[in-house]
C-alpha positions in Angstrom: -6.6 11.8 18.7 -4.5 11.5 15.6 -5.5 8.9 13.0 -3.0 6.2 12.1 -1.7 6.3 8.5 -1.8 2.7 7.2 -0.7 1.1 3.9 -2.3 -2.2 3.0 -0.8 -4.7 0.7 -2.4 -5.1 -2.7 -3.6 -8.6 -1.8 -5.4 -7.3 1.3 -7.1 -4.6 -0.7 -8.3 -7.0 -3.4 -9.4 -9.6 -0.9 -11.1 -7.0 1.2 -13.1 -5.7 -1.7 -14.1 -9.2 -3.0 -15.0 -11.1 0.1 -17.5 -9.5 2.4 -16.8 -11.9 5.3 -13.1 -12.2 5.1 -10.5 -11.0 7.6 -9.2 -8.8 4.8 -12.6 -7.1 4.6 -12.6 -6.5 8.3 -9.2 -4.9 8.1 -10.2 -2.8 5.1 -13.4 -1.6 6.8 -11.5 -0.6 10.0 -8.8 1.2 8.2 -11.2 3.2 5.9 -13.6 4.0 8.8 -11.2 4.8 11.7 -7.7 5.4 10.2 -6.2 7.0 7.1 -5.5 4.6 4.2 -2.4 5.5 2.2 -1.9 3.9 -1.2 1.5 4.1 -2.9 1.8 4.7 -6.7 3.1 1.2 -7.1 0.2 -0.4 -5.3 -2.3 1.8 -7.1 -0.8 0.8 -10.5 -1.1 -2.9 -9.5 -4.7 -2.4 -8.4 -5.7 -0.6 -11.6 -4.3 -3.4 -13.8 -6.8 -5.9 -12.4 
């Protein structure tokens, strides 16, 4: 079975990493465990500025 390639919004990434019980965390966990997370250069730059 082919894994889905998914891009998450910067806000979902940040929320998922900061709040262990949030819906964003559940989405982040599922994507990183079962699918392929793609991060664009723009999103990466925004993330690294924080």
